[in-house]
Phi, psi and omega in degrees: 000137182294148177271004180302133177282115187256137176288156180294147177267133175290124185266091181294335178292336175292327184277324182203105182292346182267356176286118187258357177198158175200160172279152181204162177248135178287125178261330180199146174241106186245161176302330182279339182159180184256131180256129178245161179286336176207160183201154170264354184279122176287131179271135183310124179184161176060022181090346181270135179297149176286158181285152165253168181166214182215152165248127179245124180279168183294338178273003178093349178290152190230142173246121176282137181255127181269340188191156172230128184221167175274146169288172185301331182280357178062016179245310177280151180247135181256126175263113190264115179296144175292142178290161174083010178244153175272114186279134174290160178297130182220132184223160176305133181098343177297145173266140179221164168250123179257129183227143178265160167284097189297316183301319179293313180301317183295325176295321176295318178299317181295314181289323178297315178296323179299322179295329175297317178296316181298318178297328179291335180275347180233083190282062175229165180302146177265137180253353178165167177203165177209130185234116175243170186298334185245349181204154177218154177220152178222136183253139183238146173280084188223096184297320183261145178278092183250010187258133176251122187300314182294315180296317181296317178297321179295316180291324178295314179292332175294320177296319179298316182296335180291341174056042178293138178292156177249127185245151175246129179233168176229136175228166179272161175303327179294321178293322178294320179298331179280346178231064185298337180291348176296331181276111183270334187269126180298130177084356180283146179212146178293158179303140180292136175085000180281145180265342179224143179244130183281127181245130173259127181233128169248099193310130179078358184236307186206145175208118183197158175295138180194133179259006184281182177258141187221159176283164183283334177209145191292340178298338179293341179299318185082169181300142180228168175230147171280112184292311179194160174237121186242147170268111182267335176199183182300329184238022184225126175242131179253131178246126180252133181235141180227160172292141178291141178289143177050044184245021179078020183297326182295322179295314180296326184293339181268001189273347191297299184302331177299326177295319182293326183278344184291000000 
């Protein structure tokens, strides 16, 4: 990883998860990736996969992006070109349009929000999670096997069908310290030096710090199934969730940007 001191990247996905493209200025071209002054690409973190997409230069040439990750300083974001392509000349100061693979991102948003609902149904500490475009899993500090797959799936889909809105709030580190139970994940901590902490709230269901991308209302998730419940250790149970087959998921997946434009 380069030792170059990189300026922070403006995270447009924090402001609007439905924004699928934006203009940006190239700040650095490094072996590890391309740094922009702002981006719509979510960088891999918190268990959620990073975005893929494209950078389009002013001459129309395009760079395919295989991944988006944080630099070592956790402030700058690196846009990683896909291998096997001939890269156009790109230099500091160039203007580009950065765009995400929206269909993929929206599936990640739907599954990430779904894990918030799932966590509300299993009120024990979370030990980890992983969110990919087609499947997600969440691990619980749960010594005894008290989970029934069919019952859990039925209750989860009932929450989805209620279509409760998802809200974003901001609180200070001092406010979070006064409400330590808001942090559900064992070992999780807000970024050092931040003055505001992003809170995701599904009223009456879940409220916790989270930097991921989420849908505007839980009905957008669409029907899901509990794939499996696994015992990973003496005190750990893993729940895997997938989109239900033939459940209208393709229709829901196309609805996102229209919400942003409304």
